[in-house]
MDTraj code that builds the backbone (N, CA, C; nanometers):
import mdtraj as md
import numpy as np

residues = "MET LYS ASN ILE ILE LEU TYR THR THR ARG HIS GLY CYS THR GLU LYS CYS ILE ASN MET LEU GLN PRO GLN LEU THR GLY ASN THR THR ILE VAL ASN LEU ASN ASN GLN ALA ALA PRO ASN LEU ASP ALA PHE ASP THR VAL ILE LEU GLY GLY SER ILE TYR ALA GLY LYS THR GLN LYS ALA LEU ARG GLN PHE ALA VAL GLU HIS LEU ASP GLN LEU LEU LYS LYS ARG VAL PHE LEU PHE LEU CYS CYS GLY THR GLU ALA PHE GLN ALA ASN PHE PRO GLU GLN LEU VAL GLN HIS ALA THR MET LYS SER VAL LEU GLY ALA GLU LEU THR ILE ALA LYS LEU GLY PHE PHE GLU ARG LEU ILE VAL LYS VAL VAL SER LYS GLY LYS GLY ASP PHE SER ASN ILE HIS THR ALA VAL ILE ALA GLU PHE ALA GLN LYS ILE ASN GLU ALA".split()
xyz = np.array([
    [-5.3906, -2.2147, -1.4402],
    [-5.3904, -2.2820, -1.3212],
    [-5.2499, -2.2533, -1.2493],
    [-5.2786, -2.2251, -1.1419],
    [-5.1510, -2.2267, -1.0387],
    [-5.1637, -2.3864, -0.9610],
    [-5.0372, -2.4574, -0.9235],
    [-5.0516, -2.5403, -0.8512],
    [-4.9229, -2.5535, -0.7216],
    [-4.9488, -2.5843, -0.6097],
    [-4.8725, -2.5785, -0.5098],
    [-4.8603, -2.7411, -0.4457],
    [-4.7646, -2.7549, -0.4745],
    [-4.7328, -2.9012, -0.4287],
    [-4.6285, -2.8708, -0.2623],
    [-4.7398, -2.9600, -0.1457],
    [-4.6480, -2.9335, -0.0469],
    [-4.6443, -3.0509, 0.0336],
    [-4.4878, -3.0949, 0.0506],
    [-4.4881, -3.2226, 0.1147],
    [-4.4078, -3.2495, 0.2300],
    [-4.3355, -3.3706, 0.2404],
    [-4.2550, -3.4237, 0.3926],
    [-4.2092, -3.5265, 0.3073],
    [-4.0461, -3.5719, 0.3240],
    [-4.0094, -3.6483, 0.2854],
    [-3.9093, -3.6825, 0.3883],
    [-3.8559, -3.8387, 0.4101],
    [-3.7874, -3.8606, 0.5365],
    [-3.6661, -3.9334, 0.4374],
    [-3.7111, -4.0017, 0.3042],
    [-3.5487, -4.1034, 0.2754],
    [-3.5794, -4.0488, 0.1182],
    [-3.7406, -3.9491, 0.0750],
    [-3.6822, -3.9730, -0.1123],
    [-3.8070, -3.9930, -0.1869],
    [-3.8808, -4.0856, -0.1284],
    [-3.9952, -4.1801, -0.2123],
    [-4.0558, -4.0465, -0.2422],
    [-4.1117, -3.9860, -0.1512],
    [-4.2036, -3.8458, -0.1478],
    [-4.1516, -3.7888, -0.2908],
    [-4.0738, -3.7294, -0.2419],
    [-3.9614, -3.6705, -0.3594],
    [-3.9587, -3.7016, -0.5182],
    [-3.9203, -3.8392, -0.5059],
    [-3.9534, -3.8992, -0.6139],
    [-4.0532, -3.8963, -0.6903],
    [-4.1481, -3.9348, -0.6189],
    [-4.2869, -3.9355, -0.6704],
    [-4.3759, -3.8330, -0.7486],
    [-4.3196, -3.6847, -0.6386],
    [-4.3194, -3.5599, -0.7142],
    [-4.2605, -3.5246, -0.8518],
    [-4.1571, -3.5699, -0.8409],
    [-4.0707, -3.5251, -0.9193],
    [-4.1403, -3.6187, -1.0688],
    [-4.2271, -3.7161, -1.0574],
    [-4.2788, -3.8018, -1.1335],
    [-4.4087, -3.7196, -1.1915],
    [-4.4688, -3.6741, -1.0703],
    [-4.5983, -3.6051, -1.0864],
    [-4.5877, -3.4475, -1.1664],
    [-4.5297, -3.3723, -1.1211],
    [-4.5055, -3.2501, -1.1467],
    [-4.4988, -3.2416, -1.3192],
    [-4.4154, -3.3233, -1.3893],
    [-4.4288, -3.2746, -1.5448],
    [-4.5468, -3.2804, -1.6158],
    [-4.6432, -3.3897, -1.5512],
    [-4.7346, -3.4245, -1.6234],
    [-4.8581, -3.3286, -1.5358],
    [-4.8375, -3.1773, -1.4746],
    [-4.9276, -3.1090, -1.4362],
    [-4.9454, -3.0178, -1.5284],
    [-5.0795, -2.9170, -1.5811],
    [-5.0671, -2.8282, -1.6801],
    [-5.0475, -2.6924, -1.5643],
    [-5.0342, -2.5796, -1.6073],
    [-4.9963, -2.4736, -1.5374],
    [-4.8512, -2.4661, -1.4486],
    [-4.8508, -2.3643, -1.3649],
    [-4.7390, -2.3599, -1.3167],
    [-4.7418, -2.4580, -1.1967],
    [-4.6570, -2.4665, -1.1033],
    [-4.6930, -2.5927, -0.9972],
    [-4.5614, -2.5365, -0.9237],
    [-4.5665, -2.5312, -0.8094],
    [-4.4367, -2.4846, -0.6978],
    [-4.4465, -2.6002, -0.6346],
    [-4.3246, -2.6393, -0.5665],
    [-4.3192, -2.7507, -0.5023],
    [-4.2174, -2.7012, -0.3452],
    [-4.2552, -2.7149, -0.2614],
    [-4.1975, -2.6712, -0.1151],
    [-4.2171, -2.7828, -0.0120],
    [-4.1236, -2.8184, -0.0080],
    [-4.0427, -2.9187, 0.0997],
    [-4.1046, -2.8517, 0.2163],
    [-4.1760, -2.8992, 0.3272],
    [-4.1840, -2.8238, 0.4604],
    [-4.0980, -2.8911, 0.5609],
    [-4.0333, -2.9344, 0.5312],
    [-3.8902, -2.9959, 0.6137],
    [-3.7884, -2.8849, 0.6200],
    [-3.7931, -2.8187, 0.5373],
    [-3.7152, -2.7258, 0.4962],
    [-3.7168, -2.5637, 0.4434],
    [-3.8428, -2.5250, 0.4145],
    [-3.8872, -2.4880, 0.3564],
    [-4.0007, -2.3839, 0.3803],
    [-4.0330, -2.2759, 0.4091],
    [-4.1807, -2.2189, 0.4625],
    [-4.2880, -2.1955, 0.3536],
    [-4.4301, -2.2546, 0.3993],
    [-4.4756, -2.2331, 0.2668],
    [-4.5196, -2.1203, 0.2683],
    [-4.5523, -2.0638, 0.0978],
    [-4.5799, -1.9332, 0.0719],
    [-4.7357, -1.8843, 0.0753],
    [-4.8192, -1.7818, 0.0931],
    [-4.8812, -1.7873, 0.0874],
    [-4.9835, -1.8077, 0.0075],
    [-5.1091, -1.8922, 0.0329],
    [-5.1702, -2.0146, -0.0333],
    [-5.2677, -1.9334, -0.0906],
    [-5.3311, -1.8005, -0.0970],
    [-5.3988, -1.7285, -0.1858],
    [-5.3358, -1.6809, -0.3370],
    [-5.2188, -1.7304, -0.3354],
    [-5.1551, -1.6987, -0.5149],
    [-5.2103, -1.8233, -0.5938],
    [-5.2826, -1.9564, -0.4963],
    [-5.2680, -2.0979, -0.5444],
    [-5.3917, -2.1335, -0.5603],
    [-5.4367, -2.2058, -0.7068],
    [-5.5791, -2.2131, -0.6516],
    [-5.6245, -2.3749, -0.6729],
    [-5.4706, -2.4592, -0.6896],
    [-5.4822, -2.6124, -0.6166],
    [-5.4098, -2.6516, -0.5701],
    [-5.4121, -2.7165, -0.4287],
    [-5.3213, -2.7201, -0.3346],
    [-5.3198, -2.8887, -0.3121],
    [-5.2044, -2.9708, -0.3311],
    [-5.1277, -3.0733, -0.3577],
    [-5.0544, -3.1203, -0.1873],
    [-5.1149, -3.1767, -0.1247],
    [-5.0217, -3.2360, 0.0090],
    [-5.0287, -3.3586, 0.0128],
    [-4.9107, -3.4036, 0.0744],
    [-4.8441, -3.5262, 0.0463],
    [-4.7348, -3.5710, 0.1316],
    [-4.6814, -3.6859, 0.1662],
    [-4.6058, -3.7214, 0.2680],
    [-4.5888, -3.8722, 0.2523],
    [-4.4716, -3.9279, 0.3377],
    [-4.4463, -4.0409, 0.3450],
    [-4.4747, -4.0859, 0.4939],
    [-4.5102, -4.1933, 0.5285],
    [-4.5901, -4.2808, 0.6373],
    [-4.4532, -4.3507, 0.7004],
    [-4.4132, -4.3078, 0.8748],
    [-4.3676, -4.4005, 0.9222],
    [-4.4499, -4.4228, 1.0482],
    [-4.4280, -4.5647, 1.1339],
    [-4.4855, -4.5665, 1.2160],
    [-4.6472, -4.5182, 1.2045],
    [-4.7065, -4.5299, 1.1084],
    [-4.8376, -4.4908, 1.0701],
    [-4.8411, -4.3492, 1.0848],
    [-4.7384, -4.2532, 1.1106],
    [-4.7829, -4.1347, 1.1096],
    [-4.6546, -4.0233, 0.9846],
    [-4.7224, -3.9805, 0.9331],
    [-4.6392, -3.8612, 0.8245],
    [-4.5295, -3.7640, 0.9104],
    [-4.4642, -3.7342, 0.8464],
    [-4.3958, -3.6036, 0.9416],
    [-4.4635, -3.4961, 1.0245],
    [-4.4158, -3.4661, 1.0908],
    [-4.4832, -3.3354, 1.2051],
    [-4.5114, -3.2302, 1.0681],
    [-4.4203, -3.1753, 1.0381],
    [-4.4443, -3.0285, 0.9795],
    [-4.5899, -3.0658, 0.8404],
    [-4.6133, -3.1524, 0.8251],
    [-4.6898, -3.1711, 0.7091],
    [-4.8406, -3.1823, 0.8133],
    [-4.8248, -3.2663, 0.8916],
    [-4.9202, -3.2609, 0.9507],
    [-4.9905, -3.1239, 1.0172],
    [-4.8851, -3.0684, 1.1055],
    [-4.9233, -2.9323, 1.1536],
    [-4.9599, -2.8454, 1.0669],
    [-4.9085, -2.8662, 0.9307],
    [-4.9101, -2.7575, 0.7984],
    [-5.0987, -2.7822, 0.7950],
    [-5.1137, -2.9326, 0.8129],
    [-5.2775, -2.9179, 0.7731],
    [-5.3823, -2.8743, 0.8560],
    [-5.3303, -2.8951, 0.9825],
    [-5.4100, -2.7932, 1.1239],
    [-5.3937, -2.7030, 1.0924],
    [-5.2962, -2.6614, 1.1106],
    [-5.2844, -2.4714, 1.1100],
    [-5.3366, -2.3741, 0.9357],
    [-5.3426, -2.4447, 0.8703],
    [-5.3857, -2.4184, 0.7281],
    [-5.5361, -2.4528, 0.7133],
    [-5.5997, -2.5450, 0.8100],
    [-5.7259, -2.6087, 0.7603],
    [-5.8374, -2.4757, 0.7260],
    [-5.8665, -2.4085, 0.7455],
    [-5.9544, -2.3024, 0.7262],
    [-5.9096, -2.2423, 0.5915],
    [-5.8207, -2.2480, 0.5720],
    [-5.7369, -2.1576, 0.4006],
    [-5.7747, -2.3301, 0.3108],
    [-5.7316, -2.3951, 0.3682],
    [-5.7215, -2.5352, 0.2566],
    [-5.8550, -2.5751, 0.2105],
    [-5.9899, -2.5628, 0.3390],
    [-6.1154, -2.5739, 0.2858],
    [-6.1718, -2.4752, 0.1911],
    [-6.0954, -2.3764, 0.1428],
    [-6.1454, -2.2797, 0.0611],
    [-6.0751, -2.3185, -0.1108],
    [-5.9969, -2.4120, -0.0835],
    [-5.9052, -2.4413, -0.2472],
    [-5.9415, -2.5900, -0.2738],
    [-5.9253, -2.6004, -0.4434],
    [-5.9283, -2.7658, -0.4402],
    [-5.8268, -2.8039, -0.3873],
    [-5.8354, -2.9425, -0.2873],
    [-5.7149, -3.0438, -0.1975],
    [-5.7188, -3.1359, -0.3019],
    [-5.6039, -3.1613, -0.3161],
    [-5.5760, -3.3331, -0.3650],
    [-5.4470, -3.3844, -0.2373],
    [-5.4754, -3.4946, -0.1817],
    [-5.4290, -3.5637, -0.0711],
    [-5.3674, -3.7070, -0.1512],
    [-5.1836, -3.7542, -0.0907],
    [-5.1603, -3.8235, -0.1742],
    [-5.0143, -3.8485, -0.0862],
    [-5.0297, -4.0148, 0.0353],
    [-4.9000, -4.0950, 0.0599],
    [-4.8408, -4.1998, -0.0392],
    [-4.7132, -4.1759, 0.0168],
    [-4.6304, -4.2642, 0.0119],
    [-4.6158, -4.3938, 0.1020],
    [-4.6756, -4.4784, 0.1004],
    [-4.6732, -4.5931, 0.1873],
    [-4.7565, -4.7554, 0.1503],
    [-4.7585, -4.8075, 0.1996],
    [-4.7882, -4.9446, 0.2202],
    [-4.9647, -4.9400, 0.1912],
    [-5.0509, -4.8675, 0.2641],
    [-5.1691, -4.8688, 0.2841],
    [-5.2249, -4.7466, 0.3065],
    [-5.3694, -4.6799, 0.3230],
    [-5.4190, -4.6072, 0.3095],
    [-5.4332, -4.5577, 0.4352],
    [-5.3880, -4.4191, 0.4815],
    [-5.4047, -4.4199, 0.6484],
    [-5.4043, -4.2581, 0.6221],
    [-5.5229, -4.2199, 0.5327],
    [-5.5952, -4.0408, 0.5214],
    [-5.5846, -4.0074, 0.6624],
    [-5.7172, -4.0763, 0.7355],
    [-5.7688, -3.9961, 0.8185],
    [-5.6584, -3.9940, 0.9829],
    [-5.5980, -4.0662, 0.9645],
    [-5.4930, -4.0731, 1.0656],
    [-5.3631, -3.9509, 1.0756],
    [-5.3604, -3.8861, 0.9622],
    [-5.2613, -3.8042, 0.9428],
    [-5.3028, -3.6386, 0.8890],
    [-5.4326, -3.6434, 0.8459],
    [-5.4975, -3.5197, 0.7894],
    [-5.6407, -3.4775, 0.8780],
    [-5.6623, -3.3723, 0.9132],
    [-5.7502, -3.3538, 0.9542],
    [-5.9005, -3.3663, 0.9247],
    [-5.9826, -3.4653, 0.9543],
    [-6.0882, -3.5365, 0.9111],
    [-6.1644, -3.4160, 0.8085],
    [-6.2363, -3.2877, 0.8339],
    [-6.2652, -3.1988, 0.7334],
    [-6.2106, -3.2288, 0.5928],
    [-6.0714, -3.1935, 0.6086],
    [-6.0207, -3.1873, 0.4872],
    [-5.9995, -3.3453, 0.4393],
    [-5.9773, -3.4388, 0.4946],
    [-5.9891, -3.5486, 0.4288],
    [-6.1476, -3.5581, 0.3379],
    [-6.2290, -3.5328, 0.3975],
    [-6.3588, -3.5167, 0.3120],
    [-6.3479, -3.4332, 0.1935],
    [-6.3007, -3.2966, 0.2318],
    [-6.3435, -3.2202, 0.1318],
    [-6.2592, -3.2369, -0.0035],
    [-6.1220, -3.3544, 0.0305],
    [-6.0104, -3.3032, -0.0985],
    [-6.1260, -3.3856, -0.2291],
    [-6.0190, -3.3057, -0.3003],
    [-6.1324, -3.4069, -0.4319],
    [-6.0713, -3.5040, -0.4961],
    [-5.9140, -3.5781, -0.4408],
    [-5.9127, -3.7157, -0.4174],
    [-5.8026, -3.7284, -0.3599],
    [-5.7807, -3.8645, -0.3205],
    [-5.6953, -3.9130, -0.2222],
    [-5.5928, -4.0401, -0.2877],
    [-5.4613, -4.0699, -0.2919],
    [-5.4103, -4.1575, -0.3537],
    [-5.3348, -4.2029, -0.2624],
    [-5.2501, -4.3023, -0.2776],
    [-5.1514, -4.3983, -0.2247],
    [-5.0951, -4.3919, -0.3728],
    [-4.9334, -4.3420, -0.3767],
    [-4.8985, -4.2965, -0.4927],
    [-4.7654, -4.4574, -0.5217],
    [-4.7507, -4.5111, -0.3727],
    [-4.6617, -4.6753, -0.3759],
    [-4.5999, -4.6255, -0.2319],
    [-4.4924, -4.6987, -0.2401],
    [-4.3719, -4.7035, -0.1208],
    [-4.2246, -4.7521, -0.2072],
    [-4.1833, -4.7054, -0.1583],
    [-4.0444, -4.7938, -0.1818],
    [-3.9350, -4.7926, -0.0247],
    [-3.7964, -4.8729, -0.0831],
    [-3.7197, -4.8756, 0.0601],
    [-3.6267, -4.8887, 0.0457],
    [-3.5226, -4.8019, 0.0573],
    [-3.3616, -4.8601, 0.0546],
    [-3.3280, -4.8651, 0.1803],
    [-3.2856, -4.9627, 0.2142],
    [-3.2218, -5.0398, 0.3278],
    [-3.0711, -4.9409, 0.3639],
    [-2.9899, -4.8913, 0.2625],
    [-2.9076, -4.7971, 0.2541],
    [-2.9474, -4.6413, 0.3394],
    [-3.0555, -4.5966, 0.3085],
    [-3.1029, -4.5141, 0.3808],
    [-3.1484, -4.4267, 0.4725],
    [-3.1855, -4.5922, 0.5725],
    [-3.2438, -4.6147, 0.7160],
    [-3.1142, -4.5997, 0.8057],
    [-3.1682, -4.5361, 0.9271],
    [-3.0922, -4.5316, 1.0056],
    [-3.0829, -4.6783, 1.1390],
    [-2.9908, -4.6714, 1.1783],
    [-2.9587, -4.7890, 1.2800],
    [-3.0799, -4.8377, 1.3234],
    [-3.1540, -4.7847, 1.3984],
    [-3.2426, -4.8431, 1.4528],
    [-3.3997, -4.8816, 1.3446],
    [-3.4096, -4.8017, 1.2117],
    [-3.4894, -4.8111, 1.1505],
    [-3.4677, -4.9426, 1.0514],
    [-3.3142, -4.9638, 1.0011],
    [-3.2988, -5.1066, 0.9744],
    [-3.3087, -5.2308, 1.0477],
    [-3.3011, -5.1711, 1.1942],
    [-3.3107, -5.3040, 1.2724],
    [-3.4877, -5.3371, 1.2947],
    [-3.5391, -5.2976, 1.2914],
    [-3.6967, -5.2676, 1.2769],
    [-3.7511, -5.3882, 1.1414],
    [-3.6823, -5.2714, 1.0278],
    [-3.7223, -5.3725, 0.9507],
    [-3.6501, -5.5185, 0.8722],
    [-3.5376, -5.5315, 0.9439],
    [-3.5008, -5.6444, 0.9045],
    [-3.5883, -5.7673, 0.9929],
    [-3.6597, -5.6916, 1.1053],
    [-3.7659, -5.7977, 1.1863],
    [-3.8743, -5.8053, 1.1174],
    [-3.9116, -5.7009, 1.0691],
    [-4.0647, -5.7043, 1.0011],
    [-4.0709, -5.7456, 0.8974],
    [-3.9288, -5.7384, 0.8022],
    [-3.9848, -5.7975, 0.6386],
    [-3.8578, -5.9142, 0.6435],
    [-3.8518, -5.9845, 0.8138],
    [-3.7839, -6.0871, 0.8054],
    [-3.6224, -6.1148, 0.6844],
    [-3.5945, -6.0259, 0.6621],
    [-3.4682, -6.0047, 0.6188],
    [-3.5023, -6.0050, 0.4601],
    [-3.5733, -5.9474, 0.4175],
    [-3.5996, -5.8984, 0.2825],
    [-3.5486, -5.7646, 0.2597],
    [-3.4767, -5.7306, 0.1568],
    [-3.3778, -5.6572, 0.0928],
    [-3.4256, -5.5197, 0.0391],
    [-3.4065, -5.4056, -0.0137],
    [-3.4455, -5.2765, -0.0957],
    [-3.6071, -5.3349, -0.1616],
    [-3.7061, -5.2413, -0.2142],
    [-3.7868, -5.2463, -0.2691],
    [-3.9086, -5.1244, -0.3321],
    [-3.9119, -5.1435, -0.4433],
    [-3.9737, -5.0128, -0.4842],
    [-4.0829, -5.0836, -0.5243],
    [-4.2197, -4.9976, -0.5219],
    [-4.3590, -4.9830, -0.5654],
    [-4.4103, -4.8912, -0.5874],
    [-4.3823, -4.8066, -0.6377],
    [-4.4563, -4.6676, -0.6881],
    [-4.5218, -4.6968, -0.7805],
    [-4.6003, -4.6384, -0.7951],
    [-4.7167, -4.6526, -0.8981],
    [-4.7304, -4.5676, -1.0092],
    [-4.6734, -4.5856, -1.1520],
    [-4.6876, -4.4372, -1.2145],
    [-4.7802, -4.4577, -1.2952],
    [-4.9071, -4.5646, -1.2715],
    [-5.0309, -4.5087, -1.3320],
    [-5.0970, -4.4804, -1.2158],
    [-5.1230, -4.4877, -1.1369],
    [-5.1885, -4.4206, -1.0369],
    [-5.1503, -4.2619, -1.0109],
    [-5.0117, -4.2209, -1.0131],
    [-4.9650, -4.0998, -1.0580],
    [-5.0173, -4.0451, -1.1674],
    [-5.0111, -4.1176, -1.3083],
    [-5.0569, -4.0325, -1.4148],
    [-5.2035, -3.9966, -1.4148],
    [-5.3117, -4.0637, -1.3149],
    [-5.4198, -4.0391, -1.3149],
    [-5.4646, -3.9415, -1.2120],
    [-5.3535, -3.9182, -1.0792],
    [-5.3807, -3.7958, -0.9930],
    [-5.3420, -3.6986, -1.0537],
    [-5.2486, -3.7136, -1.1734],
    [-5.1891, -3.6066, -1.2415],
    [-5.3277, -3.5106, -1.3201],
    [-5.4061, -3.6660, -1.4016],
    [-5.4649, -3.6478, -1.4906],
    [-5.6319, -3.5271, -1.4087],
    [-5.6334, -3.6196, -1.3047],
    [-5.7508, -3.5590, -1.2039],
    [-5.7633, -3.4078, -1.1751],
    [-5.5954, -3.3712, -1.1095],
    [-5.5453, -3.2830, -1.0786],
    [-5.5811, -3.1476, -1.2035],
    [-5.5680, -3.2017, -1.3192],
    [-5.5865, -3.0995, -1.4426],
    [-5.7388, -3.1248, -1.4938],
    [-5.8092, -3.1660, -1.4598],
    [-5.9409, -3.1589, -1.4814],
    [-5.9788, -3.0514, -1.3747],
    [-5.9743, -3.0627, -1.3023],
    [-6.0646, -2.9822, -1.1362],
    [-6.0298, -2.8107, -1.1916],
])
top = md.Topology()
chain = top.add_chain()
for i, resn in enumerate(residues, 1):
    res = top.add_residue(resn, chain, resSeq=i)
    for name in ("N", "CA", "C"):
        top.add_atom(name, md.element.get_by_symbol(name[0]), res)
traj = md.Trajectory(xyz[None], top)
């Protein structure tokens, strides 16, 4: 089985989750960061895994745009969706047809490192979190379950 993980990340949480997911997958897995790499032709892959982080309710534009532009091709593949965030937001970030088609959708957790944020992001986080600092809430059990479902597909 050939897998491809297509993702976007802003401060590294998504990439961290992928680095935990990838070793648990059987078969060959190609990893592509859509922020700085072009996606290869999807015809070469059996399973497509799409994921990203959420900021102000949205994933990065590159991920949303990829899902829309390749929707017809994605609907012919086994698709798994994941987000790195505090709450589920699949409908707001992927085409509805793709959300319905996906074999599994998972929230893999969230992480926030204040030092990685820009000035305005830090300001917003301080107000919203009432001064709380860094946190990491990556769900390793959910990542393992996600990998298991991909391997079973």
